[in-house]
N, C-alpha and C positions, 0 to 999 in steps of 0.2 A: 497412529496414525500419520505419515507423511502430507506434509501440505499437498503436495501434488494429488496424490489420493484423496486426500481431503475435499479438493476441488472437485474433483472427477465424481465424487458423487455427492458433493454438496451443490452443485449447481444443475443437475438433473432437472430441476423443476422450471429453469429458465425456457421460455419460448413464446407464450401467448402473449399476446395483449397488443396496445396501440401506444405510441410516444406520449407521454407528457411535456408540457414545457419544460425546457431546460432549465434547472438550477445554476449558476455561473456560480465558479469559483469565488470563493470569499476573495473580496478586493482589499481588506483592510489592510496598513500601512505596517501595523504591529510587528516588531520582530516577533514576536512569541504568538503565534499560531492559536487559536481557542484549542481545549483540551479535546484529544479523541483517543480512542481505543480501536486495536483490531480485533475484530470478534473472535480470532483466530485464538486467541489468549484465552478466551471464557468460552470456548465452544462447548464442553460439558455441560455449562449452566444453559447455551443457550438450545442444545437440545433437549432440554429438561424441559424448557419455557422459554419461546422466544420473546414474547410480551411483556412476560414479569420482570426479565434479563433487560430488558430495554429501559424498561421503567425503573429499575435498580438504577443503573448507569445514569438516566437522567438525574434522578434524584443525589447522586453522589457529587454532580457536578459535571459532570461529561457533557459535550456540548457535540461529539461529533463519534462517529463511529465508522467503521472501513467493515463493510460483510466479505468472507469467503464461504461463500454458498448460503443459500437460504433456508435451511435447515426444515426443509418439508414444506415450508410456507411458499404462495403465489408471490410474485412482484407487485401484487395489489395489497395483500396483506403485509407485506414488509414494508411499503408505503404508509401505510395506516399505523402501524404498531412505532414507526420511526417517530411519526408525527404525535404522535398520543404520549408518546415519551418526551416530549420537547427535545427532540436531536434531529441533526441535518447527518445524511448517509451520502457525502459527496462523489464515494468509488467504491468497485468492489472487486476482487481478485475472481478473474474467471481463467479458464484454460485457454490456450493458444488454439487448440482446434474451434472453440467457440465463436473464434474471431474470424474465422477463414471462409471460402466457400459460401454456399447457401447458409451455415450457420450464423453467419455475420447478423444478417437482418433481424433472425427472432432475438439473437443475443441481447444486439442493441434495442429493441423494442422492450423488450424486457426490461434492460438498464432505467430505459425512460420513463416506464411504468411505475417503477421502484423509487422512484426520485433523484437516482444518481446522476450526476454531472460526469462521470468516467467511469472507465473501464481499465483494468490493470494486469497485465501477465505477472506470473510472478515465477514462473518454474520453467526451464526448457532440458528436452531429452537428451543426453550426451552424444545423440547423432547428429543434433542441430547446432552443436557449441565446441565441438573437436578439431578446430582449424582456424584460423585466419579468415581463410575465406568463408568459411562457415558464416561466422560473426560478420562480415560484410554483407553475407546473404542475409542473413538476420535482419540487421537493420534497414535493408530495402525493404523486407517484409513487414517491417513495422512500421515504417514510414507509410509503406502502402496500406495497413491497418488504419493507421494515427489516420490517411487522407479519407478514407471510407468511412470511420466514426466521425469524421468532421463533418462531410456529407449528412448524418444524420443529426448532429447538434449534440454530439458528443466527444471529449476528450479522450486520448489515449495515453497510457505509461508503461513505462518496464518496472520492476521491480525485482531488486540484486539479491543475489546470495551472495559465500563468498568464491566460487567457481568460477566468477567475473573476473577475479583479482589474480589468475594463478596464471603466468606469463603463458605465451604458445609463442615458440621461435623470435623469442626475444621482445614480444610485443605484451601487452595486455590489454586482454579481449573488450575491459570496459570503456577505455581510453577506445579502440576502434568504433565502438558504439555509440562513443560522445561524439566522434570525427563524423561519422555514416548517417546516421538516423538524423533525419531533418528535424531541427529543433521548432520548425513550426508546427509540427504532426508528431512527436514523439516526445512524452515528458520522462523523468526519471524518477523512479520514486526509491529515495536512496535509504536504503537500511544501513542505519548508522554503527549499528552492531557488528553484522558481515562483512562490511567494509572494515572496520577496527579489527574482526576475528582473523580476518586477511592479511593484516598487516600492513593495511595500508591508513593514512588520516582523512577521516572524513572532513575535517576541518578545511586540510587543504584544498578537496574537491571542491565543497561549497563557494570557496572564494577564490579559485580556478574559473570556476564555469557558472556566474551569476544568472540566474533566471531558468537555468536547467532541471531545477529540482524542487516543480511545485509541491512535492509530499514527500515526508519524510517518515522511516520507522524511527520512535523513540524504544531502543532498546539499548540496555546498559550492560557493559560486561566488566566481572571480575578482575583483579591484579593478574598482568601476566606471571609465568605463562598458560595459567589455565583457561583465560579468557572466557569463562562461563557465563552464560545468560544469569542475571541479576536485576534484581526491583530497581526501577528507576532510582538514581540517587544514592544507590548502595553500591555502585562501581566507579568505574574512572574516566568514563566519556564527557567531555567537557562540552554539556549541550549549550549550557548560557552561551560559551564563545562562539560555536556553529549558528544559533539562531542571531545572533550580532552582529554575522557575516553574510548569513545564507538569506541574500537577496532572491525575494521572489518565492520564498517557503510559505506556500499558503495553508497547509493542512498537516497536522502533527500527530500520529498514532502509537499511541503507544503500546510496546507491545511485549511479551515472554514467548516463547513457542512451548514451554512445558513449565508451568509455576506450579509450585506445588499447592498452593490454594490460592486459586484466582481470585476470589474476592477481597482476600488480601493483598493481594500483589496489586489488584486496580485499586485499592483505594491508598496504599502506601507511594504507589508510582504518581497518581493524580497530586498527593500533596507535593510530593519533590516536584512534580513539573510546575506547580503554581508558585512553587518558591524562586523559578529562573524568572519570572518576570517582577518579582518585587524588586 
């Protein structure tokens, strides 16, 4: 199942509830954020048993998780399961339509009840990204969403794939987004793999735009030309260099879209991530 479809079904339980006090983004100055996991990587396990899966992640040594759907649980149940596992869930991926119009208030309330500090859009339909004007309009929409979520004590960010780096009329859409979206209202969750897959240097991006990437996806790539997703540490991306210069990166979520063995991936990638801070 594609991520956009997974979010559409997985977020169906967002809705009821009142906002809990805001959980702030981790302010620690270390160049290496606490180890996190994007739960899309182990969605098959989450579908079987949310609570047991989160407990196992906590026991393994993960400290944060990022949601992409609630797997049939209510926001309150998510909050309790995350807390019981000794984890923190600073963010969740949600569909764009859940953050516009009348839907935004319900989505924000659910996020606060679940204990999130922010919400992230991770996919755009082609019709909303097929021209530079479309990207400029989307940047303005993102700024508006960020303002409205900020009024509800939540952060907002956008997560990239590779299409953001495909030039349109001589311009890279991701650069348009960086220029146009209000940095005070719109954070960017940089997926290090997808930027690499698209032929761009994530190290150069974090160096050139300090503070624009409060979150990153730690996803590794095999050598070119294949550039397949592999376990963290088994590929070619220089994560240590990225974190060394990445000012403002507070949350790092390990991810693989289709791991052959989700638990083996989670364990091996966590071990490799920890070595970055040695």
